[in-house]
N, C-alpha and C positions, 0 to 999 in steps of 0.2 A: 277777915276783910276780903273783898273780891279781888281777883287776880290783877285787874288793871290798876287798882288802888295800891296794892302791894308793890307792883312793879314801879309805879310812879314815885312812891315814897323812898324806895331803895335807890332809884336813879338819882333823885335830888339829894339824898343823904350822901351818896358817893361823890357827887359833884362838889358838894361843900367840903367833904374830907379831902378832895383832890385840889383844893385851893381856889375854887370858884367863889367870887365875892359879889358878882353882879350877873343878872340874867334878864333877858328881854322876851316878851311874848306879845303876839297879836291874838285876839280872842277867836275861839272856835269851839265846836262841839266835840269833835273826835279827840282833841288834845286836852279835854277837860281834866282827866286825872292828873296829868303832869302840871297843868296850870294851877290846880288847887294845891298840889304838893309844893310848888314854888311859893304860892301865897302863904302857906303855913310856915315855910322856912323863913320868910321875911318877918312874919309875926313873931317867930321865936328868936329873931335877931341874928339869924345865921347867914343871910345874904340880903342884897338889895334888889328888888324886883322893879322892872320898868315895863309898862304896858303901852302899846301903841295900836291905833286902829288899823293902820296899813302895814302889811308885811314887809314891803320894800323899805319903808322908813324904819321899821323895827330892825331889819337886817343891818342897815347902815349905822343905826345907833349902836348895835352890838359891835360892829366893826370898829367904830370910834372908841368904844370902851376898851376893847381888846388892844387896839393899836397904842393907846395912851398908857395902859396899865401893864402891858406885856403878858397879861393872864388870859387864858381861854375864857370866852364869854359865850354861853349858849343863847341861841334865839329859837323860840318854839313857835311852830305854826300848826294849824289844822291841816287836813288832807286836801287834795285837789289842786286847783290853780294857786292856792295860797303858797304852796311849796315853790312854784315857779318864780314867785316874786323875790325869793332869796338869791336867785342865780347871779344877779349882777354883783351883789356884795360878796358872794362866794368867789366869783372871778377876781374881784379886787383883792380879796384876802389871799387868793392863790398867787397872784402876781407880786404882792407886796409882803408876803410872808407873815400874815397876821393870824393868830390862833383863834379862829372863829369856829364855833360848834353849831352846826345846823341840825336841830331836832325837828323832824317832820312826822307828825301823827299820820297814820294810814289806816285804811280798812284792813280787816283780816283777809287772808288769802282766799277764803270762800266767796268774798264779795268782789274780788278783782276780776277784771275782764268780763264782767257780767252786765255792765251798764248801770251799776249801782251809783247812786247819787254821790257827787263830789269825789269820784274815784278816777285817778289816772295812774299811769305806770311811773311810780316814784323811785323805784329801785334803780340806782345808777343815774339819777336825774342830772347830776352835776358833772358827770363824765370825769375827764382827767383833771379837772380843777380841784377835786377832793384828794387830800393826801391819803385818806382812807375812808371807805364807805361800807356800811353794813346794814342789812335788813335784819333787825334784831330778833324778830320772831314774836309770836303771840304769847303773852303770859297765860299759863295754864293752872288750873286748880290742883292742889294736892302734891305739888312738886316744889314746894317753897325752898327747901334747903339746896337742892341742885340748881334751881334757877337763880337763887341769890348769888352763888359763886359766879355763875355766868354773867348776870347783870352787872355785878360790881366789877368784874374783870374787864368787861366791855367798856364801861365808863372810864375806868382807870386807863385803859389802853387809848381811848379816844383823847383823853387829856394829854397823855404822854406824846402821842403822835402829833397832836395839834401844836404842842409846845416845841416840837422838833428836838426833844431831849436826846434822842439817840441818833437821829439823822442829821441834825444841824440844819434842818429845812422845815421850819414851822409853817403852818398853813391851815386851811379849813378841813374839817372832818364832818362827815354826814352820817347820822344815825337815823334810820327810818324805823319808826315805832308803830308797829301794827297792834291795834287795841280792839278788843272785842267787848261788847256790852255785857254787863252794866258798866257804865263809865263813871258814874257818880259814886263817891264813897258811901259805904253802908254802915259806917261806925261813927258818923258825925252826930252833932246835936248837943254836945257838951258845952259848946261855946269856947272851948280851950283848944289850942293846937294839939294835934295828936302826938303821942309819945314817939320818940325815935324808934326806928325798926329794931326789933329784938328777937330773941329766940332763933328760929330758922332763918330770919331775915336780918340778923345782926351783921354789922361790919367788923373790922378789926378792932382790937381793944384800944381804949384811950383815944378814940376818934381818928385813928390812923387810916390812910388810904388803903385800898385793897392791894394795889401794886404801885410801887414808885420806881423811878429811874435812878440808877446809881449816880447820875450826874445832876439830879434835881436837888433843890434845897429842902424839899419835903422828905422826911424820914419817918419810918415806923418807930414807935416807942421801943419795941423789942430789940431793935437793931441800933439804936442811938449809941454812939461811942465806939462803933466798930463791931468786930466779929466776936464770936464766943471766946471766953477766956481760955487760957492754957488748959489743955486736956479736953476741950469741947469735942463733941462727936460730929465731925464734918465729913461728908461723903461727896466725891465728885462723880457726877453722871455726865459722860461725854457722848453726845449724839452725833448724827451726821453733820459734818462741818468741813470746811477747807482744811487740808492737811496741816498747814502752818498754824492754824488756830488750835487744832487738837494737840499738836506737838507742844505749843506754848502752855496749854492747859496741863499737859502731862508734867512739864517742868515745875509748874506751880504746885501741883499735887504732891510730887515727890519731895519738894523742898519742905512742905508742911506736913508730910506724913499722912496724907489722906488716902483711904482706900479709893480705888477707881473702878467704876463700872463703865467700860468703854465699848460702844458699838464698833463693829469692824471698820466702818467708813468714817470714824470720828477723827482719825489721825492720832489718837491717844493710846493706841495699842502698845506703844513703846514705854509707857509709864512703868516704873518698877512696881508700883502698887496696883497695876491692872489685874483684875480678878477674872477668873474663868467662870463661865456659866451663870451670869448674873440673873437671868430670868429664873433659872432653877433655884438659885440661892434665895432670891426674894420670895419664891413660891413656898418656902418653908415657913409657914405663918408663925409657929411657936418660936422658932429660932429668931425670926425677925423681930418679934415683939420684945425679946430680951436684948436685942442689939440694935434697936432702931436709932438712926442718927438724929441729932438735934437739928442739924442743918444739912441741906443738900444744895450743892452748887452745880447748876446745870450749864454746860457749855455746848452750843450747837443745838440740834433738833433730834431728840430721841423719838424713834418711830417704830421700834421693833417689838417691844415687850410690854404686855399688859401689866405684869407685876411692877415694872419700873414706873409706868404711868400711875398705878395705884399708890406707890410710895410718894410720888410727886403731888398727889391729891390728898395726902394724909394731913388733916388739920393740925396734928401734933408736931409736924415737921416744918421748919422754916425753909422755904425754897427761894433761892436766888438764881435768876436765869440770865445768862450772858450769851447774846447771839452774834453771829458774824454779819448780820444785816439788821436794819431797823425792824424787821418782822420776826419777833422772837416767838419761840414755841412755848405754849402754856396749855396743853390739852386738859390738864387737871384743874385749870383755873385757880391755881394755888400760889403763884409766884408773888412773894412779898416785895421783891426788888428785881428790877430788870436793868441791864446795862449792856454796853457794847464790848464784844470780845476783840474789837479791832483797835481799841484805844492804846494799848501798850502790851509788851510781852507778858506782863503780869495780869492781863485781862481786866485791869482796873478793879480787881476784887477788893472790896472794902474789908480788908483783913490785915492786921498788923504783922502777920507772919508767924503767929503762934502755931506750934505743931499740934496735931491731933493727939488724943490720949493713946500712948503707945500700946497699952494692953488691949484696948478696944480695937485698934487697927489690926493688931496681930490676930485677934479673934476672927475678924473678917477674912484675913488671909488664910488662916487655918481652915475655916469653914469652906472656903473656895477649893482648897486642896482636897478636902473630904468629898465635896460634891464631884470634883473632877475624877477622883478615884472611882466613885460609884458609877459615873458616866462611862469611864473606860471599861469597867467590868461588864456593863451591859453591851457596849459596842463590840467588845472582843469576845463575846460568847462563842464558843466553838460551834462551827456550822452556821453562824449567823450571816455569813456572806458580806458583801460590800453594800450595805444599806446606804441610803442617801445621807443619813446623819454621819455614818462612819466615813463616807466619801468626803464630807465637809471637813471633818477633823483631820483625816489623812492628807488631803490636798494641801491644807494650810501648812501642815508640818513638813511636807515634802518640798515646798517651793524654795528655790535658792534665794539667798540674800540679794536684795536689789531688784527683785521681781515686782511686777505689777499684777494685782488681782482685781478683776471687775466682777461684782456680784449681782446676779439678777434678782429682781424682786420676787415676792411670794416666799416659797419655802427655803430656797438655798441660802439667802442672806440670814434668815432666822436660824437655820441649822448651824451656820458658822458662828453666829452670835451665841448660840446655846451650848455648843460642844467643843469648839476649837480652842486651842490654847493661844491666848494673845501673844504676839511676838513682834519684836522690833525688826526693822530691816525690810519691811514690805510696804508698798504703797497700795492701799485698798480703797477702791472707789465703788459707788453704787448710785443709781438714780433714785434717791429717796425724796426728791422734792415733792412729787405726787405719787411716787412708788408704783408707776405703771410698768407693765411688762413690755411695752412697745419700744422698738428701737435699740434693744440691748446689745445685739451683735454689732450694730453700727457704732454704738457708744464704745464698745470694747475695741473695735478696730481703730477708731480715732484716737482713743486714749493710748493704745499700744504704739501707734505711729508717733505720737507726741513724746511718750515715755522713752522710746528707743532713739528718737531723734535728738533727745537731750542726753544721750549716753546711758540710759537705763538698761536694765537687763530684760530677760524674756517676759512675756505677758501671758496671763492666763485669765480665763473667765469661767465662772460657774453659774449655770442657768438651767431652769427647768425646760422640759420638752416643749410645752406650749409657748414659753418665751422664745425658745429657739425657732420654732415654726413661724412665730409672729413676725420675725424679721429676717426671713431667708434671703431677701434681696441684699441684706448686709454682707452676705458671703460673696456676692458678685463684685468683681472689679474689672474695669476695662483694660484693654491692652496698654501696657506701659505704665499702669498705675502701681504705686508702691504697695507692697504687701508686708504686713508686720510679722514678726515672730510671735504668733498668738496661738495658744491652745485653748479651744473651747471645750469645756467638760460639761456633759449633759446627763444628769440623772433622768432616765426615761421611764415613767410609770404609766405611759399611754394616756396622758390627760392631766388635768389639774388635781393635785392631791391636797392642796392647802386647806380647801374648804372642809375637809373631813376633820381637820385639827382645830379650826377656829371656833366652831360652834358645835354644841351637842347635837348628835343626829336625832332626827325625828322619824320613827319607824314608818309612819304613814307616807313619808316621802321617799322611802328607800328605792322604790321602783323608778322614780324619776331622777334620783340623784346622779346616777352615772351619766345620763344624757345631758342634763341641763347644767351640772356643775363640773363633772369630770371631763366632759366633751372629748371622748376618746378619738384619737386620730388614726390609729392602725398603720402608721407609716414606719418603715425601716429607716431610722435616722442616719445610719451609716451610709446607706445607699443614697439618701437625699443629699447628704453633704458631698459625697463623691460626684454626684451629678452636677454640682455647682463648682467643681474644680478644687475641692479641699481634700487632702488626705484624711482618712477617717478609719477608726477602729473601734471595736467593742471590747470592753474589759469586764471581768467578773470577780477578780480577787485583788487584794492589796498589792501583790507583787507585780501583776500586770499593770496596775495603775502607775506605779513608780516608773516602770519602763516606758509607758506611753507618755508620761509627763516629760521625760528626758529626751524624747525623740525630736522635739522642735516643731515649730509651726511654719505656715498655717496648717492647723490640724484640728479635727473634731474627735473627741473621745466620748463614747456613749457607755453609760452604765445602766443596765436594766434594773429597775426597782419595782416595788409593789406598794401602791398607795395605802391599802388597808394595813399592811404590815408596818408601814412607816407611822401611821396614826397610832397603832398599838404600841410601837416603840416609844413614841413621844409620851404616852401615858406612863409607861414603865420608867422612863427617865425622870419624870416628875416625882413618881413615888420613890424611886431610889434616892433622890436628893433629900426628900423629907426624912427617909429612914436614916440616911447617913448623918443627918444633923439631929436626930432624935436622942 
């Protein structure tokens, strides 16, 4: 079937799975695939369809249905001015907390801003009145399996947000549906409603929604009755989160014997089950295949590791996601359950408290120790020097209890996640919301002032040279301003080195790489820091590092590294982990 038809049928199927019983539409051409899918669903007895000539009337009809039933009700329009006629009902739904779902068909991007007929700027049309708005994107041929996960997770999220399941604030949601011709189904003519989406377009088993909220009445069949039985394989993945949330997650995991893969800024490093080198551990494909968890509980927002994201997208693993805000993380589009990590100290996890299988959890712990030993052997190679990766490991190990550590984005936070030994007694922060390098010095200064103002210990920051240069004004403070005890540690490879590690190099671009990705700066960072009033020193071996960290701040410590050597080391570390678990 053509992409528009496939998308429309998946969308309507997921709406029904998510509890939609009524839908409203006003006629139009661009919305034809979704309109026909809704009509087919009514013929099959899956929902009740209401058709109105006027979009304003249709919108308020949907509002009334939603207000009386308490269920989300979608209203569908074609593109152009038709979409504007929903605005008044969207505003009413916003102010009165009614779960209205505005589905607006749209032209594909190539027809926007061209004068194409019935085309206006529909993205963000309802402004702050929408609890959530998304330009869904054009369905494409040949990508059915990947798009199916995306489409279904989007619909499920729209329903959860509209109901206010996590926020306690129900209201309107806007999905803008860009559709490219052909718009009419190319598999009709039988006189019978089409079969439900299957194969690459299939939903969850037994008619379950793609994602449910832990607070909703809707439950997936595979999770009905609570968590896996005694001995089930449950793994906790703790991503970036407020420290209190991560600490609560660590308590839950330790009580239930779950292995823990905790990002440095998760707050869960103190878990007794926290494992070292999660990205390297999960990168050992054969080992993981033999020890794959049945369920992964995600707390916070994992942002650092592709192997972790691959695990969360594994269809053989049941994923439950608990976020500290109503905006939960689901990059793999695989979460079967979502919930709020703020509800209570136990994170409202739907689990009776059964402990994980002891032997399985012990195997994860042993594997992490083997990977750690292999990592240390690589980092401690005689003559290897103080690489950026070793710097990350040694810095974390050397910090005093009660210290604050702020990690810059790009390579430093990943190095700490990959090779450092998780430890309790530290407060670790990072700007992982959008993961930019801007403002990191200023963030560290502010965090250090707050940390020490509350009686905390010394503060440290680890950031790359470009991150450091990006926020040099953060080193400046006016006369009479408070200055924290902060030591900023900078691995300096004269430019950005992370790009060499993220994607395989293309030889034809080698000549341009250094300029357009590496952006070499050629500056003496010790001199730069001193010119702005900070004590600064360069170190080259582990003994010098320990002495510099104990000197107190404000201070900048610079470690000269080599980007190409670091990329090669990253490759060796991955290979060493696989060998250690072979």
